[in-house]
C-alpha positions as CSV (number, residue, x, y, z in Angstrom):
1,X,44.0,-33.7,-46.0
2,X,47.9,-33.4,-47.0
3,X,49.7,-36.0,-49.6
4,X,53.1,-36.1,-49.8
5,X,53.1,-36.4,-53.8
6,X,50.7,-33.1,-54.1
7,X,52.3,-30.4,-56.2
8,X,52.3,-26.8,-54.4
9,X,49.6,-25.5,-56.8
10,X,47.2,-28.3,-55.6
11,X,46.8,-27.3,-52.2
12,X,45.4,-23.9,-50.7
13,X,48.5,-23.4,-48.7
14,X,50.8,-23.8,-52.2
15,X,48.3,-21.3,-53.8
16,X,48.5,-18.7,-51.2
17,X,52.5,-19.0,-51.2
18,X,52.5,-18.5,-55.0
19,X,50.2,-15.5,-54.5
20,X,52.4,-13.8,-51.8
21,X,55.4,-14.5,-54.1
22,X,53.6,-12.8,-56.9
23,X,52.4,-9.8,-54.9
24,X,56.0,-9.2,-53.7
25,X,57.4,-9.4,-57.5
26,X,54.8,-7.0,-58.1
27,X,55.6,-4.5,-55.7
28,X,59.3,-4.6,-57.0
29,X,58.4,-4.2,-60.7
30,X,59.7,-1.3,-62.4
31,X,57.6,-1.9,-65.4
32,X,53.6,-0.9,-65.1
33,X,53.0,-3.9,-67.6
34,X,54.9,-6.3,-65.6
35,X,53.5,-5.2,-62.2
36,X,49.8,-5.8,-63.6
37,X,50.6,-9.0,-64.7
38,X,52.1,-10.1,-61.3
39,X,48.9,-8.4,-59.8
40,X,46.6,-10.4,-61.7
41,X,48.5,-13.7,-61.3
42,X,48.2,-13.2,-57.5
43,X,44.7,-12.6,-57.7
44,X,44.1,-15.9,-59.7
45,X,46.3,-18.0,-57.1
46,X,44.0,-16.4,-54.3
47,X,41.1,-17.6,-56.3
48,X,42.4,-21.0,-56.8
49,X,43.3,-21.0,-53.0
50,X,39.8,-20.4,-51.8
51,X,38.3,-23.0,-54.3
52,X,40.7,-25.7,-53.2
53,X,40.0,-24.5,-49.3
54,X,36.4,-24.8,-50.2
55,X,36.5,-28.2,-51.7
56,X,38.7,-29.6,-49.0
57,X,36.2,-28.3,-46.3
58,X,33.4,-29.8,-48.2
59,X,35.2,-33.2,-48.4
60,X,36.3,-33.4,-45.1
61,X,32.5,-32.7,-43.8
62,X,31.3,-35.5,-46.1
63,X,34.0,-38.0,-45.0
64,X,33.3,-36.9,-41.4
65,X,29.4,-37.5,-41.7
66,X,30.1,-41.0,-43.3
67,X,32.2,-42.1,-40.5
68,X,30.5,-40.7,-37.5
69,X,28.6,-42.9,-35.4
70,X,24.8,-43.0,-36.0
71,X,23.0,-41.1,-33.4
72,X,20.2,-42.6,-31.6
73,X,16.9,-41.3,-32.2
74,X,15.0,-40.5,-29.1
75,X,11.6,-42.5,-28.7
76,X,8.6,-40.7,-26.8
């Protein structure tokens, strides 16, 4: 589901983009502490992306089950 007013950090794709950006910045950091900070940030963004994706998948499945036509029960 996509909302036009959703902030990038509120979607799995946005979080993945932030993680990729932080990984890129980590790879070019000259200072080890700065590199480690960007790497931790990238891990956090990746974890958030996974969580949001699981929530979205679960929500979509629940919506689909509520809107799906009732299946007819076979009678013997």
